[in-house]
N, C-alpha and C positions, 0 to 999 in steps of 0.2 A: 754329456756322455762319459761314463766311467771308463777308466783304463784297465783292461784285463791284464792280469799278471799272476799266473799260478805260483803258489808259494807253499813249500813243504814245512810243516811243523812250526808255523809262525807264532811264537810266543813273544810277548813283550820283549820288546825294544824298546760363547758361553755366558754362563751366569756365575756370579761370585758365589763361593761356598758360604753357607750360613753357619751361625754359631750352634744351631741345633744339630745334635748328632743324628745322622740319617740311619736308615735301617741296615745298610751294609756294614756299619761300624759295630759289628757283633764281636766282642772280645773273644768268644769261644771259637771263632773261625780263623783267627790269626794269632801269631805270637805278638805279645804286647810289649812295646818299648816305651818306658817312661822317659820323656825328654825333659831334663831339668834346666833351670836357669844356670847360666855360666857365672862362676865366681869372678872372672876377670875377662877382659876383652880378648878377641881372637884377631890376629893379623892374617888375612887371606893370602898366604904366601907359599902354600904347598909344603909346609913343614908342620910337624906335630908338637913342637916344643911348647906352644901355648896351651896344649891340652894336658900337660903333665901335672899340673897343680891338683891338689885334693879338691874334690867336688867340682871338677871341671868337665862337665858333660857326661853323657852316657857312652858306653863302650860295648859294642856287640860284634859278633862274627857270624856271617851268613855263608851258606854254601852256594856257589855259582855252578849251575848245571848247564851243560851243552843244550841249547834250545832246539836244535834240529832233530833230536830224537824223541821228544816227548809228544804224545798225542794231545789233541785239543782238550783243554780243561784239566790235564793231569796235574795233580798237586804233588805227589811223591809216590815212589814205589812202583812205577810202571814196569811191566815185564821186560820190555826191551832194554838192552844195555846201550849207554851212550858211546858214540865213537871217540869222544874225548873224555878223559877223566874229570871228575868234579874239581873245582878250584874253590878258593875262599876269598871273601872280601871282608875287610874290617871296616866298620862304620862307627864314627864318633858323631854325636849330635848334641846340641844344646842351644839355648836361646838367651839373648841379652838385649835390652833396650829396644824391644820390638823387632828384632831380627833373628832369623833362624840360621844357625851355622851347622855345616855338615863337612866332615872329613872322611875320606875313603882311602884305603890302601889295598892293592891287589897285585898279584904276581904277573909279570910280563917279561919274558926273556929278552925281547927286542923292543927297542923304542921306535915307533912309527909316528913321526911328527911332520912328515911331508904330505900335503894334501894336493893331489892332482898336479904334481910337478911336471916340468918339461924335461924330456930326456933327449940327448943328442943321438940321432940315428941317421947314418949315411949323409951327414952334412947338414941336416935340418932338425929342428926340434919338434917332437911329437908329444902330445899330452899323455902322461901315464895315467892309467885307470887304477889308481891306488888311493886308498883312504888313510886317514890318520886314526890312531887309537882313540876310543871314545868311552865315556862313562855316562850313564843316563839314570836319572831318578824320575819317577812319575808319581803324581799324587791324584787321588780320586776327586773328581768333580761330579756332583749330582747324586743320584740315589742308587747306582749300581756300580759294580766293579768286577773285573775278571782278569786273571793273570794271563789269559790267552788273547791273542789278537785275531783269532779266527772264530771266536764265539759268535753266535747269532743273537746274543743278548746285547742290546745297545748300551754303550757306556762311553764316558768321556774322561780324559785326563789332562792335567796340567803337567808339562814335561820340561825338565831342565837337561840340556844336552851339552856336556863338555867334550871338546875335541882337542887333541894334543897340538895340532897345527894351527887351527883357526882360533879357538878360545884363548890359547896362550899368547897369541899375537895381540888380541884385543883386551884381555883381562876380564872377559865375561863369557858365561855359558849362554847358549841359545835358549831363550824362554819361548816355549812352543805349546801348542795344544794338539791333542789327538782325539778323534771321534770315530766310533765304530757303530755300525747300524746294519740291520737286515733289510733296510729300505734305502733307496737312492737319496743322496743329499741334493740340495738345490744348487749345487755348484760342482765343478769337476772333482772327481774322487777316484781313488784306485778301487779295483774290484777283485776279490779273491774268492776261491772256492772254499767255503767253510764246511763245518761238519754237518750242517743242516740247510745247505743252500748258500747263496751268495752273501758275502760280507763286504760292506762298503767302508772304506778307510779314508778318512780325511785328515791330513797333516798340514798344519799351518804355523809358520813362525808368527810371533807377536809383531805388532807394528813397531817400526824403528829401524835403526841402522846397526849392523853387527860390528863395525870397526875394522873390517878388512875387505879387500876386493881381489878379484881374479887378475892374474897377469896375462896379457895377450901373448900370442906366440912370439918368442924372441926372434930377432934376425940372426944372421950367421954369427957363430961363436965357437969357442973351444971348450967351454965348461961342459962337463958330462951331464950335469943336472942343474936346472934353474928352478927356483921356487915357483910354485903355481899360484900362490897368493902372497899378498903383502899387506902390512898394516896400513890403514888409510883412514884418516879422520878419527872422530871420537864416537864410540858407541852411544846410541841414544834410543829413547823411547822405551816401551815395555820390553822390547827384545833384549835390552841391556840391563834388566832388573837384577840378574843373578851375577854377582862378582865371582870369579873363579880363577884359580891358579893350580897347575899340576906340575910336579917335579918327578922325573924318572931317574932312579939311582939304584945300582946294585940289583937289577932285575925286578924292580917293582915300581909302580906308580904310587905317588902320594898326592892326593887332590884335596883342596879345600874350596868350599862354595858358601855363599851367604846371600840371603834375600830378606827383604822386609816382610813381616807377618802379613801386612796388607799393602799392596802396591798401588791400590786405587784403580787398577785395570779390571774391568768387569769379567775378563776372561781368565784371570789368575785365581788360583786357590787362595783363600784367606785362612791363615792359621789363627787360632784363638787360644789364649791362655785358659787352661783347664778343659780345652776341647780335644777332639780326636780326629785323626785323618789316616786313611790307608795309604801306604807307600810301597813301591817296589823298585828294585835296582837291577841294572844290567851293565855288562862290560862287553865292548866290541873290540876285538883285536884287529888292528889295521882297518878300521871302519867296517863297512858291510862286506868287504872282500873276503875276510876270514870269519871264523865262527863267533857267534854271539852266545854269551853265557848269562843266565838270568837267575834271580833269587826268588824265593817264595815271598808273597806279600807280607807286610807287617802292619800292625796298628800302632800308630804314634799317639801317645797321650802327652800333651804339653802341660807339664806340672809347674806350679809356682813355688814348689818346695825344693830347696837345694839338695843335691846328691841324688844318685841313681837309686830307685826303689825296686 
């Protein structure tokens, strides 16, 4: 039985990919980014100093648009005006030794790194319904793609979700999959009103352990705030495929992520040298509690030639 949950303007937020370029990878439909090999290694530490050398990855800037105002399927130029002004995200990408490296920078006036913390209220601790800042990149799986999460055209994505509180504790971003369909799945899924009827949405983390766990309600204390999660154990399985570290400084986040071209997990996208893959990015301010900003999709082309073309 699917879970009903009406949602307004929901824009982004299996089998292994094949080396053959599918029909959706039409370069005329997306901006094309040539992702080059890196001249030197990248330390995934939330800094951009490793990217400063010549021929050290591609460098692009994308517009982040408030997702709540766009109609389903809108690509650009919709008549309505957003409630929040557009922002920008800078993306660096490159590959080396069979690994894809990604860096992102975006503005954020406040750092939200506490995830569902405990707050002292009238002598006892209550769970705060607040999220941490997040960055998401999703990659196309299969033969179709849409920037919108309410389209009635079925499609699937491999998704990496970095969160300021959880991922920075464990040193990994969540490796997940999303699936969208106009027909019910054979397992519990969320259900939304789409543009042309019901849309079924299935979100699943990959198998494995994230490297953190929730903190139970604390006993009597005097601290105004107690963390809601703690680092615990070692991240493992496919859920820990994506190494990630984010640093907040001077009103902006700087994030670095990396993952093997081929993880061996049948649910993960496989990147191929000289191959292509559609990607899309999103920024969440304080988790899902505040606004989500999304970019237009881009077509990544994984070049074996050094330097951005």
